[in-house]
C-alpha positions as CSV (number, residue, x, y, z in Angstrom):
1,X,-27.7,-22.3,20.1
2,X,-29.0,-24.8,17.4
3,X,-30.1,-28.3,17.5
4,X,-27.3,-29.3,15.1
5,X,-24.6,-28.0,17.3
6,X,-26.0,-29.2,20.6
7,X,-25.7,-32.7,18.6
8,X,-22.0,-31.9,17.4
9,X,-20.9,-30.8,21.1
10,X,-22.7,-33.9,23.0
11,X,-20.7,-36.2,20.5
12,X,-17.5,-34.4,21.5
13,X,-18.4,-34.8,24.9
14,X,-18.9,-38.8,24.6
15,X,-22.6,-38.9,24.7
16,X,-25.3,-39.2,21.9
17,X,-28.5,-36.9,21.6
18,X,-31.0,-39.5,21.3
19,X,-33.9,-37.0,20.2
20,X,-35.9,-34.3,21.3
21,X,-39.4,-32.9,21.4
22,X,-41.5,-30.0,22.6
23,X,-43.9,-30.6,25.6
24,X,-47.0,-29.6,26.1
25,X,-47.1,-25.6,28.1
26,X,-46.3,-26.6,31.9
27,X,-46.2,-30.3,31.4
28,X,-43.0,-30.6,33.7
29,X,-44.6,-28.3,36.3
30,X,-44.8,-30.7,39.0
31,X,-41.6,-33.3,38.5
32,X,-39.6,-29.2,37.8
33,X,-41.0,-27.1,40.0
34,X,-39.6,-23.1,38.9
35,X,-38.4,-25.1,35.3
36,X,-40.3,-24.0,32.1
37,X,-39.2,-26.4,29.6
38,X,-39.7,-25.4,25.7
39,X,-37.7,-28.4,24.6
40,X,-36.7,-31.8,26.2
41,X,-33.4,-33.4,24.6
42,X,-32.4,-37.0,25.6
43,X,-28.7,-37.9,25.8
44,X,-27.6,-41.5,26.3
45,X,-25.4,-44.4,24.6
46,X,-25.8,-46.3,21.1
47,X,-24.3,-49.9,20.9
48,X,-20.9,-49.3,22.2
49,X,-20.3,-45.7,20.5
50,X,-19.7,-44.2,23.8
51,X,-18.8,-47.1,26.2
52,X,-15.0,-46.6,25.6
53,X,-15.3,-43.3,26.6
54,X,-16.5,-43.5,30.1
55,X,-13.8,-46.6,30.4
56,X,-11.2,-44.5,30.3
57,X,-12.8,-41.8,32.5
58,X,-11.7,-41.2,36.0
59,X,-15.3,-42.2,37.5
60,X,-14.6,-45.7,35.9
61,X,-11.5,-46.4,38.0
62,X,-11.7,-44.8,41.1
63,X,-13.3,-47.3,43.2
64,X,-15.9,-45.0,44.4
65,X,-19.6,-46.2,43.9
66,X,-22.0,-45.9,40.9
67,X,-19.0,-44.9,38.7
68,X,-21.6,-44.6,35.7
69,X,-24.0,-42.4,37.0
70,X,-21.1,-40.1,37.7
71,X,-19.7,-39.9,34.9
72,X,-23.3,-39.0,33.3
73,X,-23.9,-36.4,35.9
74,X,-20.5,-35.0,35.0
75,X,-20.8,-34.8,31.1
76,X,-24.5,-33.9,31.4
77,X,-23.9,-31.2,33.5
78,X,-21.3,-29.6,31.8
79,X,-23.5,-29.9,29.0
80,X,-26.0,-28.0,31.0
81,X,-23.9,-25.1,31.9
82,X,-22.5,-24.7,28.3
83,X,-26.0,-24.5,27.0
84,X,-27.9,-22.8,29.7
85,X,-30.1,-25.7,30.0
86,X,-31.0,-27.9,33.2
87,X,-29.4,-31.5,33.7
88,X,-31.6,-34.1,34.5
89,X,-30.3,-37.8,35.4
90,X,-31.6,-41.2,34.5
91,X,-30.3,-42.8,37.5
92,X,-32.8,-43.0,40.0
93,X,-32.5,-40.1,41.8
94,X,-35.4,-36.9,41.9
95,X,-36.6,-35.2,39.9
96,X,-37.2,-38.8,38.4
97,X,-38.8,-38.7,34.9
98,X,-40.4,-41.4,32.8
99,X,-37.7,-42.0,30.5
100,X,-38.9,-44.4,28.3
101,X,-42.2,-42.6,27.6
102,X,-40.1,-39.4,26.8
103,X,-38.4,-41.7,24.2
104,X,-41.2,-42.6,22.5
105,X,-41.5,-38.9,21.5
106,X,-38.2,-38.3,20.9
107,X,-37.1,-40.6,18.2
108,X,-38.2,-43.9,16.3
109,X,-38.3,-46.6,19.3
110,X,-41.0,-49.1,19.8
111,X,-42.0,-51.3,22.2
112,X,-40.4,-54.7,21.8
113,X,-41.9,-58.1,23.0
114,X,-39.7,-58.4,26.1
115,X,-40.5,-54.7,27.3
116,X,-37.4,-52.8,25.5
117,X,-37.8,-49.9,23.5
118,X,-36.3,-51.1,20.1
119,X,-34.6,-48.9,17.5
120,X,-34.5,-49.1,14.0
121,X,-30.8,-49.0,13.6
122,X,-29.2,-50.1,17.4
123,X,-32.1,-52.6,18.3
124,X,-32.2,-53.4,21.8
125,X,-28.5,-51.9,22.4
126,X,-29.1,-48.8,23.4
127,X,-29.6,-46.6,26.5
128,X,-30.6,-43.2,28.0
129,X,-28.1,-41.4,30.2
130,X,-30.3,-38.3,31.0
131,X,-31.5,-35.0,29.6
132,X,-31.1,-31.8,28.9
133,X,-34.4,-29.4,29.4
134,X,-34.0,-25.8,27.6
135,X,-36.6,-22.7,28.2
136,X,-36.2,-22.5,24.4
137,X,-38.4,-24.1,21.7
138,X,-35.8,-25.2,19.8
139,X,-36.8,-25.6,16.1
140,X,-36.7,-29.5,15.2
141,X,-36.8,-31.5,12.1
142,X,-40.3,-33.4,11.8
143,X,-39.3,-37.0,10.7
144,X,-41.3,-39.8,9.3
145,X,-40.9,-42.5,12.1
146,X,-40.1,-46.3,10.7
147,X,-42.2,-48.9,11.5
148,X,-40.6,-51.2,14.4
149,X,-38.8,-53.9,13.7
150,X,-40.3,-56.4,15.5
151,X,-43.6,-55.6,13.0
152,X,-41.8,-57.9,10.5
153,X,-39.9,-60.8,13.1
154,X,-42.5,-63.2,12.6
155,X,-40.3,-66.1,14.8
156,X,-39.9,-63.6,17.8
157,X,-36.5,-65.2,18.9
158,X,-36.3,-63.1,21.9
159,X,-39.2,-64.9,23.5
160,X,-38.0,-68.2,23.1
161,X,-34.3,-67.4,23.8
162,X,-34.9,-66.9,27.9
163,X,-33.9,-70.3,29.8
164,X,-36.7,-69.6,32.5
165,X,-39.3,-68.0,30.3
166,X,-39.4,-64.5,31.9
167,X,-40.8,-62.8,29.0
168,X,-44.3,-63.5,27.5
169,X,-46.4,-60.8,25.8
170,X,-49.1,-61.9,27.3
171,X,-48.1,-61.7,31.1
172,X,-45.4,-59.5,31.0
173,X,-41.5,-59.4,32.5
174,X,-41.6,-61.8,35.4
175,X,-38.6,-60.0,37.2
176,X,-38.2,-62.7,40.2
177,X,-38.1,-65.6,37.7
178,X,-35.4,-63.7,35.7
179,X,-32.9,-62.4,38.7
180,X,-33.5,-65.9,40.6
181,X,-31.9,-67.7,37.7
182,X,-29.7,-64.9,37.3
183,X,-28.2,-65.3,40.6
184,X,-27.8,-68.8,40.3
185,X,-25.1,-71.0,38.4
186,X,-27.2,-71.7,35.5
187,X,-27.5,-67.8,34.6
188,X,-24.0,-67.1,34.3
189,X,-23.9,-66.9,30.6
190,X,-26.6,-63.9,30.9
191,X,-24.7,-62.2,33.5
192,X,-21.0,-62.4,32.1
193,X,-22.3,-61.5,28.6
194,X,-26.0,-60.2,28.5
195,X,-29.3,-61.2,28.8
196,X,-29.9,-64.0,26.5
197,X,-33.3,-62.8,25.2
198,X,-31.6,-59.4,24.4
199,X,-28.7,-61.0,22.3
200,X,-31.4,-63.1,20.3
201,X,-32.9,-60.2,18.5
202,X,-31.5,-59.8,14.6
203,X,-31.3,-56.2,14.9
204,X,-27.6,-55.4,16.1
205,X,-25.7,-51.8,15.9
206,X,-22.9,-51.2,13.9
207,X,-21.0,-51.0,17.0
208,X,-22.6,-54.2,19.2
209,X,-22.1,-53.7,23.3
210,X,-19.3,-55.7,24.2
211,X,-19.0,-58.1,27.1
212,X,-18.0,-56.3,29.5
213,X,-20.2,-53.7,29.0
214,X,-23.2,-56.1,29.2
215,X,-21.6,-57.7,32.3
216,X,-21.4,-54.0,33.9
217,X,-25.1,-53.4,33.1
218,X,-26.3,-57.1,34.3
219,X,-24.2,-56.7,37.5
220,X,-25.9,-53.4,38.1
221,X,-29.3,-54.3,37.5
222,X,-28.7,-57.5,40.2
223,X,-27.3,-55.0,42.8
224,X,-30.9,-52.7,42.6
225,X,-33.3,-56.0,42.9
226,X,-33.1,-57.1,46.6
227,X,-32.9,-60.8,46.1
228,X,-35.4,-61.2,49.1
229,X,-38.3,-60.1,46.9
230,X,-40.7,-62.9,45.3
231,X,-42.9,-62.3,42.7
C-alpha cells in the first residue's frame, strides 16, 4: 500500500483524503486500546465534491436516522477492510477522537476568527467524516504549510455577518445566542442556506457547497443542541 494509492482509492469511493500524520509512539493507547497507530489518515468532504455521491446513496433516501453517519461508516469501513486499517468515525460515538486537533497536524488548516478551521483552498467549507489508523508508518511527503488566509483578511467579514453577534475573537462562540436565533423566524436565512458568518468568508472552494447541503448540516446541528440549554 502507498499513500498515493490510498488517496486514489478513497476518491473512487467518494471521500477525500484530507491529510495524514505519524503520531508519537503509543499516543493513542488510551483511546484505541490494543491498536498500535503508526499513521493516522483523515477522510472527509471538500466543498460539494463528495456531496452528490452521498445524495445518490441508499442511506440518503431510506428514511432512517443519521443517514450521513451511516454512509460514512460504510465507505470508511470498506476502505479499512481493503487496506488493513482501523476505521474511526467523527459521529460522536466511541472512541471519540479530537478531529479538529488532529486536522491541524494533518493538513494546512488554521483556526478562523469564528472558530471553524479554514483551509487555503476550501475556506470554511470542508468537513471530516472519519479516519483510518494504520500500524505501518506510511511514507509521507512533508510540505510547507501556507499561512492562514485570515492573516491577510483585514475586514474579518465573518465576525460582522452574524445577525446576533454570536462570534467574537475575545469571547468565543455564543452557542446559545446562535441556536436561539436559528430556531426563530429571523434565523431562516441561516437554516436554509447556511450560516451567514460562514458564507461571508471570501475564501470559497472551486465547487461551493449547495444550499441543500448547508441546510442538511444546519438541521443536524440544531438537532444536536437541546433547545432548553441556556448559556
